VOPAGU-2260 file (C-alpha; in pm, 1 decimal, decimal comma):
REM VOPAGU-2260
SITE   aa  ch    i         X         Y         Z
SITE  MET   A    0    9508,0    9839,7    9533,5
SITE  LYS   A    1    9757,8    9567,4    9612,1
SITE  LEU   A    2   10116,8    9686,7    9641,8
SITE  PRO   A    3   10416,9    9467,3    9555,8
SITE  ARG   A    4   10551,8    9249,1    9835,8
SITE  ASN   A    5   10761,7    9391,6   10118,7
SITE  ALA   A    6   10607,0    9733,3   10061,3
SITE  GLN   A    7   10611,8    9790,0   10437,6
SITE  ILE   A    8   10989,2    9838,2   10403,2
SITE  TRP   A    9   11010,7   10076,0   10110,6
SITE  PHE   A   10   10669,2   10238,4   10064,2
SITE  PRO   A   11   10706,0   10504,1   10339,8
SITE  GLY   A   12   11038,4   10608,8   10186,3
SITE  TYR   A   13   10877,7   10616,5    9843,3
SITE  VAL   A   14   10597,7   10843,2    9964,5
SITE  LYS   A   15   10855,0   11072,5   10125,7
SITE  SER   A   16   11056,9   11094,7    9804,9
SITE  ARG   A   17   10749,1   11165,8    9592,2
SITE  TRP   A   18   10634,4   11435,2    9835,2
SITE  ARG   A   19   10979,3   11593,4    9810,5
SITE  ASP   A   20   10970,1   11573,9    9430,8
SITE  ALA   A   21   10625,7   11735,9    9419,0
SITE  PHE   A   22   10785,2   12058,1    9544,7
SITE  ARG   A   23   11111,8   12021,3    9355,1
SITE  ARG   A   24   11150,1   12252,6    9060,3
SITE  PRO   A   25   11309,2   12125,1    8739,3
SITE  PRO   A   26   11680,2   12205,4    8708,6
SITE  ALA   A   27   11735,7   12570,0    8622,9
SITE  GLY   A   28   11888,4   12627,2    8281,6
SITE  ALA   A   29   12072,4   12332,1    8134,4
SITE  GLY   A   30   12039,4   12056,8    8390,7
SITE  ARG   A   31   12271,9   11759,0    8360,2
SITE  VAL   A   32   12159,6   11396,5    8362,9
SITE  TRP   A   33   12430,8   11141,0    8444,1
SITE  VAL   A   34   12350,7   10785,8    8330,9
SITE  ALA   A   35   12554,0   10480,7    8433,4
SITE  ILE   A   36   12479,6   10113,1    8372,7
SITE  ALA   A   37   12612,6    9882,3    8643,6
SITE  ASP   A   38   12611,9    9528,3    8508,2
SITE  HIS   A   39   12605,8    9239,6    8756,2
SITE  PHE   A   40   12840,3    9068,8    8511,9
SITE  GLU   A   41   12854,9    8694,1    8582,6
SITE  PRO   A   42   13002,2    8477,7    8302,7
SITE  TYR   A   43   12959,1    8171,2    8523,7
SITE  PHE   A   44   12596,7    8236,8    8615,0
SITE  ALA   A   45   12415,6    7906,1    8679,7
SITE  LYS   A   46   12750,5    7719,1    8673,0
SITE  PRO   A   47   12795,9    7667,5    8297,1
SITE  THR   A   48   13087,8    7497,1    8128,2
SITE  ASP   A   49   13401,7    7698,2    8057,2
SITE  GLU   A   50   13308,8    7698,9    7690,3
SITE  ILE   A   51   12970,4    7860,1    7754,7
SITE  ALA   A   52   13134,0    8118,8    7980,3
SITE  ARG   A   53   13380,5    8201,1    7702,5
SITE  GLN   A   54   13094,5    8234,1    7454,4
SITE  ARG   A   55   12923,5    8478,7    7687,2
SITE  MET   A   56   13239,7    8687,4    7707,2
SITE  ALA   A   57   13296,6    8673,5    7331,6
SITE  LEU   A   58   12948,0    8810,5    7268,5
SITE  TRP   A   59   13022,9    9120,8    7474,9
SITE  VAL   A   60   13370,8    9167,1    7331,6
SITE  ARG   A   61   13227,2    9160,1    6981,0
SITE  HIS   A   62   12907,3    9359,5    7014,4
SITE  TRP   A   63   12953,4    9614,2    7292,7
SITE  PRO   A   64   13218,9    9814,9    7099,8
SITE  GLU   A   65   12982,3    9826,7    6801,8
SITE  ILE   A   66   12700,8    9961,5    7019,5
SITE  ALA   A   67   12925,7   10213,9    7193,3
SITE  ALA   A   68   13043,0   10343,2    6854,5
SITE  ARG   A   69   12683,9   10425,6    6755,7
SITE  HIS   A   70   12615,0   10664,2    7043,1
SITE  ARG   A   71   12744,5   10993,8    7178,3
SITE  ASP   A   72   12628,7   11191,8    7477,1
SITE  SER   A   73   12578,0   11566,0    7464,6
SITE  ALA   A   74   12951,1   11618,8    7528,5
SITE  GLY   A   75   13034,7   11401,2    7227,3
SITE  ASN   A   76   13162,6   11106,6    7430,3
SITE  ARG   A   77   13088,7   10739,1    7375,5
SITE  PRO   A   78   12908,0   10548,5    7653,2
SITE  VAL   A   79   13122,1   10385,6    7920,5
SITE  TYR   A   80   12977,2   10055,5    8045,2
SITE  THR   A   81   13062,0    9935,2    8398,0
SITE  PHE   A   82   13121,4    9562,7    8443,7
SITE  TYR   A   83   13081,8    9463,1    8810,0
SITE  TYR   A   84   13280,2    9141,5    8799,1
SITE  PRO   A   85   13235,2    8875,8    9073,2
SITE  GLN   A   86   13542,0    8785,8    9276,6
SITE  GLU   A   87   13446,6    8418,9    9289,6
SITE  GLU   A   88   13435,7    8396,5    8907,5
SITE  TYR   A   89   13781,8    8538,6    8847,3
SITE  ARG   A   90   13946,6    8420,7    8525,0
SITE  PRO   A   91   14254,2    8615,7    8407,6
SITE  GLU   A   92   14165,5    8589,9    8038,7
SITE  PHE   A   93   13817,6    8733,2    8099,7
SITE  LEU   A   94   13951,3    9031,8    8292,1
SITE  ASP   A   95   14204,2    9092,4    8016,5
SITE  MET   A   96   13914,4    9120,8    7771,0
SITE  LEU   A   97   13737,0    9374,4    7991,6
SITE  ALA   A   98   14062,2    9561,4    8052,5
SITE  LYS   A   99   14102,2    9603,6    7677,1
SITE  MET   A  100   13759,7    9770,7    7652,5
SITE  THR   A  101   13852,6    9985,7    7950,9
SITE  ARG   A  102   14170,3   10103,4    7777,7
SITE  ASP   A  103   13960,9   10176,6    7468,7
SITE  GLY   A  104   13748,2   10414,8    7675,7
SITE  ILE   A  105   13418,4   10225,6    7650,5
SITE  GLY   A  106   13430,8   10009,7    7963,3
SITE  ASP   A  107   13523,9   10001,2    8328,5
SITE  VAL   A  108   13548,4    9723,1    8586,3
SITE  GLU   A  109   13440,6    9733,9    8950,3
SITE  VAL   A  110   13388,1    9480,0    9229,6
SITE  HIS   A  111   13103,4    9235,6    9282,4
SITE  ILE   A  112   13101,6    8948,9    9533,4
SITE  HIS   A  113   12878,9    8667,2    9654,6
SITE  HIS   A  114   12949,4    8532,0    9999,7
SITE  ASP   A  115   12751,8    8340,6   10259,0
SITE  GLY   A  116   12859,8    8364,5   10620,5
SITE  GLU   A  117   13225,1    8262,5   10581,8
SITE  GLY   A  118   13328,5    8528,1   10832,2
SITE  GLU   A  119   13506,0    8862,8   10840,5
SITE  GLN   A  120   13859,0    8738,2   10777,0
SITE  ASN   A  121   13751,3    8538,6   10472,7
SITE  PHE   A  122   13563,7    8837,0   10331,9
SITE  VAL   A  123   13854,0    9076,8   10380,2
SITE  GLU   A  124   14105,2    8833,3   10231,3
SITE  ARG   A  125   13890,0    8764,0    9926,5
SITE  MET   A  126   13814,2    9129,3    9866,2
SITE  SER   A  127   14164,2    9263,9    9923,9
SITE  GLY   A  128   14321,5    8992,9    9708,2
SITE  PHE   A  129   14077,6    9057,5    9425,3
SITE  ILE   A  130   14125,6    9434,3    9440,9
SITE  GLU   A  131   14502,9    9396,2    9426,0
SITE  THR   A  132   14479,8    9152,2    9135,0
SITE  LEU   A  133   14250,7    9378,4    8935,7
SITE  HIS   A  134   14482,9    9671,3    8984,6
SITE  ARG   A  135   14828,0    9514,2    8959,3
SITE  ARG   A  136   14770,1    9239,6    8706,3
SITE  HIS   A  137   14503,9    9396,8    8484,9
SITE  GLY   A  138   14555,7    9771,8    8528,5
SITE  LEU   A  139   14199,6    9820,3    8651,1
SITE  LEU   A  140   14045,3   10030,3    8929,0
SITE  ARG   A  141   14229,0   10350,4    9025,0
SITE  LYS   A  142   14407,6   10518,9    9312,0
SITE  HIS   A  143   14286,0   10801,8    9533,4
SITE  GLN   A  144   14510,3   10949,5    9800,8
SITE  GLY   A  145   14757,5   10668,9    9752,6
SITE  ARG   A  146   14518,7   10374,1    9782,0
SITE  VAL   A  147   14319,9   10170,9    9532,9
SITE  VAL   A  148   13946,5   10248,4    9541,5
SITE  PHE   A  149   13651,7   10060,4    9396,1
SITE  GLY   A  150   13277,9   10067,6    9344,0
SITE  PHE   A  151   13077,7    9782,0    9494,2
SITE  ILE   A  152   12769,6    9570,2    9429,6
SITE  HIS   A  153   12668,5    9298,0    9673,9
SITE  GLY   A  154   12565,5    8963,4    9530,3
SITE  ASN   A  155   12209,6    8853,8    9608,8
SITE  TRP   A  156   12140,6    9212,2    9726,3
SITE  ALA   A  157   12233,1    9113,7   10082,8
SITE  LEU   A  158   12443,7    9418,1   10171,7
SITE  ASP   A  159   12527,0    9451,1   10541,7
SITE  ASN   A  160   12360,6    9120,1   10633,8
SITE  SER   A  161   12019,8    9251,0   10528,1
SITE  ARG   A  162   11834,1    8927,6   10452,9
SITE  PRO   A  163   11596,0    8824,0   10733,5
SITE  ASP   A  164   11743,5    8471,9   10730,3
SITE  GLY   A  165   12104,0    8598,0   10745,5
SITE  ARG   A  166   12201,8    8421,9   10423,3
SITE  TRP   A  167   12442,1    8552,9   10158,4
SITE  CYS   A  168   12634,5    8778,9   10394,1
SITE  GLY   A  169   12665,0    8724,4   10769,2
SITE  LEU   A  170   12852,8    9049,2   10841,8
SITE  ASN   A  171   12673,6    9319,8   11039,0
SITE  ASN   A  172   12986,2    9535,5   11001,9
SITE  GLU   A  173   13015,1    9497,2   10625,2
SITE  ILE   A  174   12978,4    9870,8   10563,2
SITE  THR   A  175   13275,7    9938,5   10790,0
SITE  LEU   A  176   13477,9    9670,6   10612,6
SITE  LEU   A  177   13397,5    9817,2   10272,1
SITE  ARG   A  178   13502,6   10162,0   10390,9
SITE  ASP   A  179   13833,5   10026,2   10519,4
SITE  LEU   A  180   13894,5    9833,0   10196,6
SITE  GLY   A  181   13856,5   10149,9    9986,6
SITE  CYS   A  182   13499,2   10146,5    9855,5
SITE  TYR   A  183   13418,9   10483,9    9698,5
SITE  ALA   A  184   13043,7   10411,3    9672,6
SITE  ASP   A  185   12790,8   10129,5    9685,2
SITE  PHE   A  186   12561,5   10073,9    9384,7
SITE  THR   A  187   12363,5    9771,4    9512,3
SITE  MET   A  188   12025,1    9936,7    9559,2
SITE  PRO   A  189   11746,4    9920,2    9469,4
SITE  SER   A  190   11658,7    9556,4    9521,4
SITE  GLY   A  191   11288,3    9615,4    9463,6
SITE  ALA   A  192   11046,7    9372,8    9625,2
SITE  SER   A  193   11328,3    9187,6    9801,3
SITE  PRO   A  194   11332,9    9212,9   10181,9
SITE  THR   A  195   11682,9    9358,3   10144,0
SITE  GLN   A  196   11548,1    9680,8    9989,2
SITE  GLY   A  197   11659,6    9992,4   10176,0
SITE  ARG   A  198   11419,2   10236,6   10336,5
SITE  ILE   A  199   11574,4   10542,1   10167,7
SITE  LEU   A  200   11472,1   10578,1    9802,5
SITE  ASN   A  201   11585,0   10798,8    9515,5
SITE  THR   A  202   11841,9   10977,7    9729,0
SITE  ILE   A  203   12221,4   10977,7    9729,8
SITE  TYR   A  204   12326,8   10962,0   10092,7
SITE  TRP   A  205   12596,5   10869,2   10341,3
SITE  ALA   A  206   12532,8   10562,1   10556,9
SITE  THR   A  207   12708,2   10520,4   10891,2
SITE  ASP   A  208   12758,6   10167,0   11013,2
SITE  ASP   A  209   12630,4   10021,5   11336,8
SITE  PRO   A  210   12860,3    9716,6   11351,0
SITE  ALA   A  211   12628,1    9540,7   11594,5
SITE  LYS   A  212   12322,8    9554,4   11368,9
SITE  PRO   A  213   12237,7    9468,6   11007,4
SITE  ARG   A  214   12097,3    9703,2   10743,8
SITE  SER   A  215   12279,4   10019,2   10851,3
SITE  TYR   A  216   12203,4   10162,7   10504,9
SITE  ASP   A  217   11841,2   10206,8   10617,6
SITE  ARG   A  218   11956,2   10533,8   10776,8
SITE  GLY   A  219   12168,0   10809,7   10630,1
SITE  VAL   A  220   12240,3   11174,4   10557,0
SITE  PRO   A  221   12139,1   11299,7   10210,1
SITE  VAL   A  222   12406,8   11462,1    9995,3
SITE  VAL   A  223   12317,7   11821,8    9909,6
SITE  PRO   A  224   12499,2   12110,6    9739,3
SITE  GLY   A  225   12754,3   12280,9    9960,2
SITE  LYS   A  226   12744,4   12004,8   10222,7
SITE  PRO   A  227   12958,2   11706,4   10121,6
SITE  GLY   A  228   12857,7   11522,9   10436,0
SITE  SER   A  229   13034,5   11225,9   10583,5
SITE  GLY   A  230   12978,0   10867,8   10681,4
SITE  ASP   A  231   13115,4   10522,1   10624,2
SITE  LEU   A  232   12972,0   10451,0   10279,1
SITE  LEU   A  233   12825,4   10663,3   10001,9
SITE  MET   A  234   12505,1   10502,2    9876,1
SITE  VAL   A  235   12413,2   10568,1    9511,5
SITE  PRO   A  236   12080,5   10395,0    9440,4
SITE  GLY   A  237   11906,2   10364,6    9109,6
SITE  PRO   A  238   11549,8   10484,1    9042,6
SITE  MET   A  239   11267,1   10312,4    9226,8
SITE  CYS   A  240   10902,9   10400,6    9185,4
SITE  ILE   A  241   10563,0   10259,9    9102,5
SITE  ARG   A  242   10455,8   10232,4    8739,7
SITE  TRP   A  243   10086,1   10272,1    8675,0
SITE  THR   A  244   10012,4   10309,1    8305,6
SITE  GLU   A  245   10115,9    9980,1    8146,6
SITE  ARG   A  246    9868,8    9738,6    8305,3
SITE  MET   A  247    9589,8    9720,0    8560,7
SITE  VAL   A  248    9814,5    9603,7    8845,3
SITE  PRO   A  249   10091,5    9850,0    8938,1
SITE  ARG   A  250   10447,8    9729,5    8906,1
SITE  LEU   A  251   10781,3    9838,3    9045,5
SITE  GLU   A  252   11038,3   10033,1    8847,9
SITE  THR   A  253   11392,8    9957,4    8965,8
SITE  GLY   A  254   11604,1   10066,3    8671,9
SITE  GLU   A  255   11667,4    9711,6    8552,0
SITE  ILE   A  256   11720,9    9650,2    8180,7
SITE  ALA   A  257   11613,8    9292,6    8116,1
SITE  ALA   A  258   11434,3    9075,3    7865,2
SITE  TYR   A  259   11116,6    9089,9    8073,7
SITE  ASP   A  260   11139,2    9467,7    8116,4
SITE  LEU   A  261   11285,9    9641,4    7813,7
SITE  PRO   A  262   11344,8   10017,2    7793,7
SITE  ASN   A  263   11070,7   10238,5    7656,5
SITE  ALA   A  264   10989,4   10608,7    7655,6
SITE  TYR   A  265   10761,8   10585,2    7959,7
SITE  ARG   A  266   11028,1   10412,2    8168,8
SITE  VAL   A  267   11293,1   10667,6    8073,8
SITE  LYS   A  268   11057,1   10948,8    8172,3
SITE  ARG   A  269   11006,4   10785,5    8512,5
SITE  TRP   A  270   11383,2   10744,3    8560,1
SITE  ILE   A  271   11435,0   11115,3    8509,8
SITE  ASP   A  272   11132,8   11211,0    8721,0
SITE  VAL   A  273   11252,7   11025,1    9032,7
SITE  ALA   A  274   11630,9   11038,9    8985,4
SITE  PRO   A  275   11838,6   11148,6    9285,6
SITE  ARG   A  276   11923,8   11513,8    9238,2
SITE  ILE   A  277   12202,4   11735,9    9366,4
SITE  GLY   A  278   12156,5   12093,8    9252,2
SITE  ASN   A  279   12101,9   12086,1    8875,2
SITE  ASP   A  280   12246,1   11735,6    8837,3
SITE  LEU   A  281   12034,6   11420,1    8818,8
SITE  PHE   A  282   12189,2   11075,5    8862,7
SITE  ILE   A  283   12042,5   10762,5    8702,8
SITE  LYS   A  284   12207,7   10432,0    8791,1
SITE  LEU   A  285   12064,2   10147,0    8585,2
SITE  TYR   A  286   12153,5    9778,8    8608,7
SITE  THR   A  287   12128,1    9447,9    8432,0
SITE  HIS   A  288   12257,1    9090,7    8441,6
SITE  GLY   A  289   12418,0    9107,8    8102,3
SITE  THR   A  290   12580,5    8766,1    8062,9
SITE  GLN   A  291   12259,3    8570,2    8102,4
SITE  GLU   A  292   12147,8    8464,6    7755,7
SITE  ARG   A  293   11790,6    8571,9    7824,2
SITE  ASN   A  294   11928,2    8926,1    7866,1
SITE  SER   A  295   12238,8    8936,5    7648,0
SITE  THR   A  296   12041,0    8859,3    7332,1
SITE  PRO   A  297   11800,9    9156,1    7366,5
SITE  LEU   A  298   12073,1    9382,8    7506,8
SITE  LEU   A  299   12332,9    9320,2    7239,3
SITE  LEU   A  300   12149,8    9177,1    6939,1
SITE  ARG   A  301   11797,5    9316,9    6952,5
SITE  GLY   A  302   11864,7    9679,4    7035,1
SITE  ALA   A  303   11785,2    9714,5    7407,6
SITE  LEU   A  304   12109,6    9896,2    7486,4
SITE  ASP   A  305   12076,6   10105,5    7171,4
SITE  ASP   A  306   11722,7   10194,5    7277,6
SITE  THR   A  307   11835,9   10286,7    7627,9
SITE  TYR   A  308   12086,0   10545,3    7506,6
SITE  ARG   A  309   11859,9   10670,8    7226,8
SITE  LEU   A  310   11556,6   10716,3    7449,7
SITE  VAL   A  311   11753,7   10889,8    7724,8
SITE  ALA   A  312   11898,1   11129,4    7468,7
SITE  GLU   A  313   11554,3   11202,0    7324,4
SITE  GLN   A  314   11395,5   11266,6    7662,3
SITE  CYS   A  315   11683,4   11489,9    7776,9
SITE  ARG   A  316   11677,7   11693,1    7457,3
SITE  LYS   A  317   11303,0   11736,5    7498,7
SITE  ARG   A  318   11358,0   11878,8    7846,9
SITE  GLY   A  319   11660,8   12085,3    7751,5
SITE  TYR   A  320   11902,1   11882,5    7967,3
SITE  GLU   A  321   12258,3   11784,5    7895,1
SITE  TYR   A  322   12320,6   11410,4    7925,3
SITE  ARG   A  323   12631,0   11207,9    8001,6
SITE  PHE   A  324   12676,4   10831,0    7950,8
SITE  VAL   A  325   12935,6   10749,4    8216,3
SITE  SER   A  326   13090,3   10480,5    8432,8
SITE  THR   A  327   12995,3   10457,5    8798,6
SITE  TRP   A  328   13337,0   10604,7    8883,8
SITE  ASP   A  329   13261,9   10904,9    8663,8
SITE  MET   A  330   12925,9   10929,7    8837,1
SITE  ARG   A  331   13101,6   10952,6    9173,4
SITE  LEU   A  332   13319,8   11233,2    9037,6
SITE  ALA   A  333   13009,2   11411,4    8909,3
SITE  ILE   A  334   12845,8   11378,7    9251,8
SITE  ASP   A  335   13145,6   11550,7    9409,6
SITE  ARG   A  336   13134,4   11827,6    9151,5
SITE  ALA   A  337   12761,8   11877,8    9211,3
SITE  VAL   A  338   12819,2   11901,9    9584,9
SITE  ALA   A  339   13097,3   12155,3    9532,8
SITE  GLY   A  340   12884,5   12351,5    9287,2
SITE  ASN   A  341   13169,3   12342,2    9036,1
SITE  PRO   A  342   13109,0   12139,9    8718,7
SITE  SER   A  343   13478,3   12153,2    8622,3
SITE  ALA   A  344   13635,4   12031,1    8947,9
SITE  SER   A  345   13607,6   11739,6    9187,1
SITE  SER   A  346   13724,2   11655,3    9536,4
SITE  VAL   A  347   13809,1   11304,0    9417,7
SITE  LYS   A  348   14089,4   11266,0    9165,6
SITE  SER   A  349   14182,9   10955,2    8971,3
């Protein structure tokens, strides 16, 4: 059997997670499944004209509310979609469109950035300026203990200078910088067959930075009930496993919703099977690149997002689980509640 590339990085962690899951009982009673979609939302992907970028935005503004209106989770709430918007693509009119969907209760906006070795000061200035603009000008993000906090996805997957060639980051202390800037959790992983993939799979954990070395997220302390833990950055990865049944050669499951890998019942079953779990709560972070036409057409016009929510609901009902379609911020709140063992309270308040 030939494993996907860079398996030497992630396969030991995968085996460890599957061994753990083999002895993990299903949630007692009504388990809860929390599902968030983190979109690497790039209107200017591949450097299009302004007109094409506007068309990409218009497609989401028109069709996402229609999709959200068709679905309810087991609490009766509409899905909340999280747009991770890139700092370098900032356009006020585009953020105003996303802010409108956020006010309507069907969207949320968090922080995404691409950078390539410009240095610590440049990174901090770009990030802090963007965070302030999102909050002050557009009414986005939220405050915790008097400061604005944000969820984060690293462009090109290169969190904490993790690429072997050092490209697309350059900061061995990036985890420390994110902590100091107010990052409430990182949602970059998994990156699959990329050499940036972390060694810890299917586990929510705290990473502590070693500012002198890259890839500090390769080590961490798992979050478990009754032990909130501590560290520099909370890591919330999506599902990662090997899929066997669809073809002769095994393929990786990374929770991506894309034209080349559309949702189906088997994939949803695998998401639930390997999802990070805290007590009776399971956490499924999915992702996509939703502005790329090759993805936006199936997502918005051909039913891929509809299928995602429908299939999750069907699988959860079959297992007797509650299911929640939430933003990544809501997922962080749910993680805190699961740790505290109190489904109606959280240590983090908006």
